[in-house]
Legacy VTK file of the C-alpha trace (Angstrom):
# vtk DataFile Version 3.0
C-alpha trace
ASCII
DATASET POLYDATA
POINTS 265 float
4.438 18.148 16.878
5.909 18.872 20.167
5.764 15.425 21.084
8.584 14.514 19.043
11.609 15.011 20.985
13.559 12.729 18.921
12.805 11.807 15.014
11.425 8.471 14.618
13.700 6.065 12.823
12.108 4.288 9.982
13.679 1.656 8.321
12.943 0.098 4.855
14.398 -3.185 4.156
15.355 -3.804 0.535
16.156 -7.016 -1.614
16.167 -7.672 -5.355
12.999 -7.884 -6.847
11.383 -5.512 -4.425
8.368 -3.275 -5.798
9.572 0.161 -6.210
6.241 1.763 -5.568
5.964 -0.191 -2.265
8.949 2.033 -1.180
8.964 5.160 -2.912
5.409 6.015 -2.143
5.428 5.386 1.665
8.410 7.030 1.778
7.683 10.282 -0.025
4.521 10.347 2.444
6.938 10.339 5.480
9.448 12.792 3.857
6.595 15.177 2.934
5.695 15.204 6.706
9.060 16.443 7.402
9.110 19.338 4.734
5.439 20.411 5.808
6.121 20.564 9.708
9.665 21.854 9.104
10.795 19.124 11.640
12.473 15.877 11.016
9.597 13.757 12.327
10.911 10.664 10.581
14.205 9.818 9.905
14.250 7.268 7.048
16.827 4.805 6.223
17.080 2.109 3.549
18.965 -1.171 4.576
19.770 -4.601 2.616
22.099 -7.190 3.099
23.594 -6.741 -0.567
27.408 -6.787 -0.632
27.490 -4.274 -3.061
25.220 -1.979 -1.279
22.704 -1.814 -4.183
19.566 -3.741 -4.667
17.599 -4.236 -8.353
14.115 -3.398 -7.981
11.410 -5.395 -10.121
11.477 -2.662 -12.465
15.101 -2.615 -12.989
15.897 0.469 -11.181
18.691 0.251 -8.671
18.378 1.585 -4.947
21.321 2.253 -3.157
21.307 0.752 0.606
23.152 1.123 3.583
24.442 -2.148 5.637
22.151 -3.929 7.927
22.796 -1.784 11.169
23.132 -3.238 14.513
20.433 -1.323 16.585
19.573 -1.412 20.446
16.221 -0.290 19.547
14.141 0.788 16.380
10.995 2.892 15.958
9.507 1.435 12.726
10.633 -1.218 10.218
9.151 -1.306 7.015
8.755 -4.532 4.765
7.841 -4.001 1.139
6.746 -6.570 -1.316
7.887 -8.346 -4.361
5.879 -10.664 -6.201
8.413 -13.341 -7.294
10.473 -13.072 -4.543
7.870 -13.480 -1.755
5.024 -15.041 -3.126
6.784 -18.037 -4.548
8.948 -18.644 -1.450
12.175 -17.798 -3.268
13.756 -15.684 -0.662
16.607 -17.589 1.003
18.688 -14.574 2.092
19.578 -16.186 5.606
21.536 -13.193 6.284
18.619 -10.983 6.008
16.251 -13.167 7.910
18.461 -13.649 10.730
18.833 -9.963 11.042
15.221 -9.403 10.986
14.646 -12.265 13.551
16.686 -10.086 15.902
15.490 -6.580 15.053
12.033 -7.119 14.645
12.124 -8.245 18.873
13.730 -4.463 19.375
11.304 -2.755 17.283
8.384 -0.835 18.439
6.090 -0.816 14.917
6.297 -3.681 12.223
4.756 -2.588 8.892
4.343 -4.634 5.564
3.540 -3.053 2.238
1.624 -5.229 -0.276
2.957 -8.931 -0.331
5.499 -7.853 2.578
3.102 -9.481 4.803
4.840 -12.589 3.972
7.936 -11.466 5.379
6.040 -10.981 8.440
4.357 -14.472 8.405
7.927 -16.052 8.091
9.327 -13.896 10.905
6.308 -15.438 13.271
4.576 -12.257 13.679
1.215 -12.882 12.598
-0.063 -15.547 14.940
-3.299 -14.335 15.867
-2.968 -11.186 14.474
-5.357 -9.373 11.768
-3.406 -8.756 8.613
-3.814 -8.204 4.965
-1.801 -8.372 1.834
-2.306 -7.933 -1.882
-5.719 -9.587 -3.458
-3.489 -11.885 -5.465
-1.637 -13.546 -2.183
-4.561 -13.535 0.206
-5.439 -17.077 -0.632
-1.728 -18.002 -0.441
-1.207 -16.264 3.130
-4.030 -17.762 4.444
-2.475 -21.435 3.315
0.943 -20.682 4.445
0.075 -19.027 7.938
-2.869 -20.683 8.958
-2.783 -18.934 12.568
-3.163 -15.548 11.152
-6.551 -13.590 10.666
-6.127 -12.691 7.195
-8.561 -9.718 6.074
-9.812 -10.488 2.589
-10.998 -7.014 1.257
-9.159 -4.134 3.260
-6.751 -1.295 2.280
-4.671 -1.635 5.680
-5.161 -2.529 9.003
-3.146 -2.088 12.464
-3.281 -4.846 15.080
-1.211 -3.973 17.915
2.541 -3.594 16.860
1.836 -4.879 13.114
0.498 -2.928 10.565
-0.116 -4.371 7.104
-1.435 -3.034 3.791
-3.004 -4.656 0.787
-2.024 -3.627 -3.192
0.866 -1.590 -4.065
-0.458 2.119 -3.556
-2.313 1.366 -0.443
0.908 1.509 1.225
0.483 5.337 0.767
-2.883 5.271 2.419
-1.617 3.326 5.241
1.696 6.055 5.734
-1.073 8.903 5.522
-2.918 6.962 8.396
0.115 6.903 10.363
1.164 10.671 9.885
-2.896 11.476 10.830
-1.894 9.116 14.202
1.493 10.685 14.692
1.007 14.355 13.751
-2.511 15.276 12.798
-5.343 15.221 10.005
-4.296 18.534 8.608
-0.617 17.312 7.861
-2.018 14.082 6.326
-4.505 15.882 4.251
-1.801 18.312 2.738
0.516 15.484 2.089
-2.595 13.837 0.081
-3.070 17.205 -1.649
0.557 17.686 -2.544
0.893 14.161 -3.877
-2.187 14.598 -5.972
-4.033 11.662 -4.158
-7.852 11.772 -5.344
-9.501 10.624 -2.232
-8.271 9.991 1.189
-9.049 6.676 1.908
-9.540 4.612 5.393
-8.373 1.287 5.978
-11.646 -0.755 5.728
-12.483 0.246 2.253
-12.431 -2.510 -0.414
-9.093 -3.110 -2.169
-10.644 -3.309 -5.841
-13.470 -0.174 -6.221
-16.923 -0.526 -7.401
-15.935 1.790 -10.460
-12.620 -0.382 -11.551
-14.893 -3.476 -11.135
-17.501 -2.112 -13.857
-14.783 -0.708 -16.089
-13.186 -4.261 -16.270
-16.012 -5.627 -17.653
-16.372 -2.939 -20.563
-15.053 -3.277 -23.908
-16.516 -0.021 -25.599
-14.460 2.830 -24.814
-17.553 5.332 -24.366
-18.889 3.341 -21.392
-15.214 3.328 -20.018
-15.150 7.138 -20.112
-18.716 7.445 -18.958
-17.939 5.763 -15.709
-15.109 7.670 -15.074
-17.229 11.021 -15.746
-19.915 9.783 -13.388
-17.393 8.972 -10.644
-16.322 12.544 -10.366
-20.250 13.712 -10.447
-21.626 11.489 -7.646
-23.077 14.661 -5.556
-25.140 15.483 -9.045
-28.073 14.729 -9.999
-27.600 13.196 -13.865
-30.274 12.254 -16.408
-30.093 9.530 -18.839
-30.208 12.093 -21.380
-27.030 13.705 -19.954
-25.267 10.436 -19.738
-26.296 9.737 -23.663
-25.521 13.146 -24.751
-22.042 12.880 -22.827
-21.227 9.147 -24.737
-22.325 10.680 -28.095
-25.445 8.190 -28.522
-28.855 8.273 -28.267
-30.562 7.206 -24.851
-31.830 3.991 -26.703
-28.365 2.954 -27.632
-26.880 3.655 -24.105
-29.479 1.653 -22.573
-29.005 -1.317 -24.929
-25.315 -0.991 -24.394
-25.397 -1.086 -20.737
-27.610 -3.725 -20.714
-25.637 -5.881 -22.772
-22.359 -5.102 -20.725
-23.803 -5.068 -17.256
-26.832 -7.419 -17.080
-24.381 -10.220 -15.608
-23.215 -7.918 -12.711
LINES 1 266
265 0 1 2 3 4 5 6 7 8 9 10 11 12 13 14 15 16 17 18 19 20 21 22 23 24 25 26 27 28 29 30 31 32 33 34 35 36 37 38 39 40 41 42 43 44 45 46 47 48 49 50 51 52 53 54 55 56 57 58 59 60 61 62 63 64 65 66 67 68 69 70 71 72 73 74 75 76 77 78 79 80 81 82 83 84 85 86 87 88 89 90 91 92 93 94 95 96 97 98 99 100 101 102 103 104 105 106 107 108 109 110 111 112 113 114 115 116 117 118 119 120 121 122 123 124 125 126 127 128 129 130 131 132 133 134 135 136 137 138 139 140 141 142 143 144 145 146 147 148 149 150 151 152 153 154 155 156 157 158 159 160 161 162 163 164 165 166 167 168 169 170 171 172 173 174 175 176 177 178 179 180 181 182 183 184 185 186 187 188 189 190 191 192 193 194 195 196 197 198 199 200 201 202 203 204 205 206 207 208 209 210 211 212 213 214 215 216 217 218 219 220 221 222 223 224 225 226 227 228 229 230 231 232 233 234 235 236 237 238 239 240 241 242 243 244 245 246 247 248 249 250 251 252 253 254 255 256 257 258 259 260 261 262 263 264
């Protein structure tokens, strides 16, 4: 931590329709890093082109922002996503895009959260770069930016000066990875514990877990809770009888329900 003679300036760029968790989750990781170390490792700022100094998130909560600054150099710029705004190409904020075109040239690390990858593409930053985004936007990102190497099923990836993440909460995973790189493993893991994160996930893991895939095919509530119960006991040897007992049914009934539900997996 003595390698930080001055804080890293991290600039979150906001706009109307931004996903609130794309901003608050990653920002909280960095804020916790400051608290745990007792140092201002990250100087976090929130900017927009809004003349009122406020932007409306997709959930209806307003963020107060600073005006777009004129910076000689910037350490990190973070581009969060917003479904309607980005994937449908509805962003016509020339003031913001002009500022970004100038600013990214003076920025050491460019980061996108979720569908914020589309902004990276519009800025010409994805050419010959490995990148990912939310699984709902993968095919559109490939079509719109054919010179990008779009990764289908990973949580986050860093390619030189561009770092991108997949679905909304994977922005937290990515920021934990950045803290791990900037500071150390212990601080990143302590942040994960404080935030109540179930598992420290590496970037190459799939966007949708096997457990969620199984649960999405279930209509019977007893099987839904059984999968969650099993997920927390992967290190144990559990018998069919124990699973049936947990589900309050006979072994025969459990076998029949599993066959009916999962036979087409």
